[in-house]
C-alpha positions as CSV (number, residue, x, y, z in Angstrom):
1,M,69.2,67.1,26.6
2,P,71.6,67.7,29.3
3,S,74.1,70.7,28.6
4,V,77.0,70.3,25.8
5,G,79.3,67.7,27.9
6,P,80.3,64.0,28.2
7,I,77.1,62.1,26.8
8,K,76.2,58.3,25.9
9,R,76.2,57.4,22.4
10,R,72.3,56.2,22.4
11,D,71.4,59.7,23.8
12,L,73.0,61.3,21.1
13,I,71.4,59.2,18.6
14,A,67.9,59.9,20.5
15,G,68.5,63.8,20.4
16,L,69.6,63.9,16.7
17,R,66.5,61.8,15.8
18,S,64.3,64.5,18.0
19,L,65.5,67.2,15.6
20,G,64.7,65.2,12.3
21,F,67.5,63.1,11.5
22,R,67.0,59.7,10.3
23,G,69.1,56.5,10.9
24,P,71.6,55.2,12.0
25,F,72.7,53.8,8.7
26,A,75.6,51.5,7.9
27,G,78.6,53.1,6.7
28,K,81.9,52.2,5.4
29,R,84.0,52.6,9.1
30,H,81.0,54.5,11.0
31,Q,77.3,54.7,11.2
32,F,76.0,57.8,9.8
33,M,72.7,59.7,10.2
34,R,70.9,61.9,7.7
35,R,68.5,64.9,7.5
36,A,67.8,66.5,3.9
37,E,71.2,67.0,2.4
38,R,73.1,66.8,5.5
39,T,74.9,63.7,6.7
40,V,76.5,63.5,10.2
41,R,78.9,60.4,10.9
42,L,78.4,59.0,14.3
43,P,81.4,58.2,16.6
44,N,81.7,54.8,17.6
45,P,83.3,54.9,21.2
46,H,83.8,51.2,22.5
47,Q,84.0,52.2,25.9
48,G,82.8,55.3,28.0
49,E,80.8,58.3,26.7
50,I,81.4,60.5,23.7
51,S,83.6,63.4,25.3
52,R,82.3,67.3,25.2
53,G,84.9,67.8,22.2
54,L,83.7,65.3,20.0
55,L,80.0,66.0,20.7
56,I,80.5,69.8,19.6
57,R,82.1,68.5,16.5
58,V,79.0,66.0,15.8
59,L,77.0,68.9,16.4
60,R,78.7,71.4,14.0
61,E,78.4,68.7,11.4
62,A,75.1,68.4,11.7
63,G,74.4,72.3,11.8
64,I,72.9,72.3,15.4
65,S,73.6,75.0,17.5
66,R,74.4,74.8,21.2
67,N,70.6,76.3,22.1
68,Q,68.7,74.3,19.9
69,W,70.7,70.9,21.3
70,E,70.0,72.3,25.0
71,S,66.6,72.8,24.2
72,I,65.3,69.4,23.4
């Protein structure tokens, strides 16, 4: 994956899958992905890319370190 920065939603999903997450599954307002007991809500940007700040929040919610993300 590229360094922690703006990213396309499909690239985020592919990265999470490579780290063992399943999904995305339909939720009430947002889709989500799951690995064991951990659930991560996926942002749904209608235009453009997911910003650096939002990506960092998603990775924190997923329990993924910056080093893990950059090594995939």
